[in-house]
C-alpha positions as CSV (number, residue, x, y, z in Angstrom):
1,M,20.2,21.9,13.3
2,N,20.7,18.4,11.8
3,T,22.9,18.3,9.1
4,E,22.9,14.5,8.8
5,S,21.9,12.7,5.3
6,P,18.7,10.8,6.1
7,C,19.3,6.8,6.5
8,D,17.7,4.5,4.3
9,L,14.2,3.4,5.2
10,E,14.7,-0.4,6.0
11,S,17.4,0.7,8.7
12,V,14.8,2.3,10.6
13,I,12.3,-0.9,10.5
14,A,12.7,-3.7,12.8
15,T,9.3,-5.5,12.7
16,G,11.0,-9.1,12.8
17,R,12.6,-7.9,16.2
18,L,9.2,-8.4,17.7
19,K,9.0,-12.3,17.4
20,Q,12.7,-12.3,18.7
21,R,11.9,-10.2,22.1
22,P,10.7,-11.9,25.5
23,N,6.6,-12.0,25.3
24,R,4.4,-11.3,28.1
25,A,1.3,-13.5,28.5
26,P,-1.8,-12.0,27.3
27,D,-4.7,-11.1,29.8
28,L,-7.5,-13.1,27.7
29,D,-10.3,-12.3,30.2
30,G,-9.5,-8.8,30.5
31,E,-9.0,-8.2,26.6
32,T,-12.5,-10.1,25.8
33,Q,-14.2,-7.9,28.6
34,A,-12.9,-5.0,26.9
35,L,-13.6,-5.8,23.5
36,L,-17.4,-6.5,24.2
37,E,-17.3,-3.2,25.8
38,M,-16.5,-1.7,22.4
39,V,-18.9,-3.6,20.3
40,H,-21.7,-1.9,22.4
41,D,-20.0,1.6,21.8
42,V,-18.6,1.5,18.7
43,A,-21.7,2.4,16.9
44,K,-23.2,4.8,19.0
45,A,-20.4,7.6,18.6
46,P,-17.3,6.6,16.3
47,K,-15.5,10.4,16.5
48,T,-15.5,9.8,20.6
49,F,-14.8,6.2,20.0
50,F,-11.2,6.6,18.5
51,D,-10.6,8.2,21.8
52,K,-11.7,5.3,23.7
53,L,-9.9,2.9,21.2
54,I,-6.5,4.7,21.8
55,T,-6.9,5.2,25.5
56,E,-7.2,1.0,25.7
57,V,-3.9,1.0,23.9
58,L,-2.0,2.9,26.2
59,E,-3.3,1.0,29.1
60,N,-2.7,-2.5,27.7
61,T,0.7,-2.2,25.9
62,H,3.8,-0.9,26.5
63,A,2.9,2.4,24.9
64,D,3.7,5.8,26.3
65,S,1.1,7.5,23.6
66,S,-0.9,6.5,20.9
67,G,-3.4,7.6,18.2
68,I,-5.1,7.2,15.0
69,S,-4.3,8.1,11.4
70,L,-6.7,8.5,8.7
71,L,-5.9,8.9,5.3
72,D,-7.0,12.1,3.5
73,E,-6.8,11.2,0.1
74,E,-7.6,14.5,-1.4
75,K,-5.2,16.4,0.9
76,G,-2.6,14.0,0.3
77,R,-2.0,13.4,4.2
78,F,-2.7,11.6,7.0
79,F,-5.1,13.1,9.8
80,W,-4.7,12.3,13.6
81,P,-8.4,12.7,14.7
82,A,-7.5,11.2,18.3
83,V,-4.1,11.2,20.0
84,V,-3.5,10.3,23.8
85,G,-0.3,10.2,26.0
86,G,3.0,12.2,25.4
87,L,2.2,13.2,22.1
88,A,-1.7,14.6,22.9
89,S,-0.7,18.1,21.9
90,Y,0.0,16.7,18.5
91,I,-4.0,15.9,17.9
92,G,-5.1,17.3,14.6
93,G,-1.9,17.0,13.1
94,G,-0.4,14.2,10.5
95,T,2.2,13.4,8.0
96,P,2.5,13.1,4.4
97,A,0.6,10.5,2.7
98,D,3.9,9.7,0.5
99,F,6.6,9.8,2.9
100,G,6.1,9.0,6.2
101,P,5.7,6.0,8.7
102,C,1.6,5.8,8.2
103,G,2.4,5.6,4.1
104,T,4.9,2.9,4.6
105,V,2.5,0.8,6.3
106,L,-0.7,1.6,4.1
107,E,2.0,0.7,1.2
108,R,3.0,-2.6,2.6
109,D,-0.5,-3.2,4.2
110,A,1.1,-4.8,7.2
111,P,2.2,-4.0,10.9
112,V,5.6,-2.4,10.9
113,L,7.9,-1.8,13.7
114,F,9.9,1.8,13.2
115,I,12.9,2.4,15.4
116,H,13.7,6.2,15.6
117,P,11.8,6.7,12.4
118,E,13.0,10.4,12.4
119,R,16.6,9.2,11.2
120,H,14.6,8.7,7.8
121,F,11.3,11.0,8.0
122,T,13.8,13.9,9.2
123,Y,10.5,16.1,9.8
124,L,9.7,13.9,12.8
125,Q,12.8,15.3,14.5
126,S,11.0,18.1,16.1
127,I,8.5,15.9,17.7
128,S,8.6,16.0,21.7
129,P,9.0,13.7,23.5
130,P,11.2,11.7,21.0
131,L,10.1,8.3,19.1
132,E,12.0,5.6,20.7
133,E,10.0,2.7,18.9
134,V,6.6,3.4,16.9
135,L,4.4,0.4,15.9
136,L,1.7,0.8,13.5
137,I,-1.1,-1.4,12.2
138,P,-3.5,-0.6,9.1
139,F,-7.0,-0.8,9.1
140,H,-9.4,-1.5,6.0
141,S,-12.4,-0.3,4.7
142,D,-13.9,-2.3,1.9
143,G,-10.6,-4.5,1.7
144,K,-8.5,-1.1,1.3
145,P,-6.1,0.3,3.8
146,V,-7.4,3.5,4.8
147,G,-5.4,4.3,8.2
148,T,-3.4,3.2,11.2
149,I,-3.7,2.7,14.8
150,W,-0.4,3.5,16.4
151,A,1.7,3.3,19.7
152,V,4.8,5.0,20.9
153,I,7.6,4.3,23.4
154,H,9.5,7.5,24.5
155,E,11.7,5.9,27.3
156,K,14.6,4.5,26.3
157,D,15.4,0.9,27.0
158,R,11.7,0.0,26.7
159,H,10.3,-2.1,23.6
160,F,7.2,-3.2,22.1
161,D,6.9,-7.3,22.0
162,A,4.4,-9.5,19.9
163,E,1.8,-9.1,22.2
164,D,1.5,-5.6,21.7
165,K,1.6,-6.4,18.3
166,R,-1.3,-8.8,18.6
167,R,-3.3,-6.3,20.8
168,L,-3.3,-3.7,18.3
169,E,-4.4,-6.0,15.4
170,N,-7.2,-6.9,17.5
171,L,-8.2,-3.4,18.1
172,S,-7.7,-2.3,14.4
173,S,-10.7,-4.1,13.6
174,F,-12.6,-1.6,15.8
175,A,-10.9,1.5,14.2
176,A,-12.1,-0.2,10.7
177,S,-15.9,-0.3,12.0
178,A,-16.0,3.1,13.6
179,Y,-14.4,4.2,10.1
180,Q,-17.2,2.5,8.3
181,V,-19.9,4.5,10.6
182,L,-18.4,7.7,9.6
183,V,-18.8,6.7,5.8
184,S,-21.9,5.5,6.2
185,T,-23.3,8.5,8.0
186,G,-21.5,10.9,5.6
187,A,-19.5,12.5,8.5
188,L,-15.8,11.5,7.7
189,K,-15.2,14.7,5.7
190,A,-16.1,16.4,8.9
191,V,-13.9,14.3,11.2
192,L,-10.8,14.8,8.3
193,A,-11.6,18.6,8.6
194,G,-11.0,18.4,12.4
195,N,-14.4,19.4,13.3
196,T,-16.5,18.0,16.1
197,V,-19.1,15.4,14.9
198,N,-22.1,14.2,17.2
199,L,-23.5,11.0,16.1
């Protein structure tokens, strides 16, 4: 059991480092093709679209895991309807809205890079594999942040860069579109409840 006192929030936030790290060149042709496919798919099946979206994150960033968090205001929690990679077993889980990485991102309404967030959010210490870096991007509905798209690196000595952030920011607009379809079809509550939704 870890008896250390949690460190302060700012000590686990390192978003500014993204600009300082070596940045790989974007694959604009491949990205354009993937985005065109998503435009076609997002309205057809928004619930399963989340899985496709985060798989795209896993394949085109430095991430070892990726997921979607949706704010459930009634329960005061974030719900994870889609998770792939090393954290796939945590699908259907989530974090408190008022004390967690996703809540911090929605409060700031800006991308945030965390380094070992469990040092502040100590309930994350039990998550395996460990959270070396976590990059989260908010997405919006009617101008209000309602969820995050997130990516995690589990391996030491690997890092996110500004290109990862740019890629996630582009993909976050598709998360917002899928969310809007869930709202307009009345399916959001079923998704938040963890029920299968066929649209």
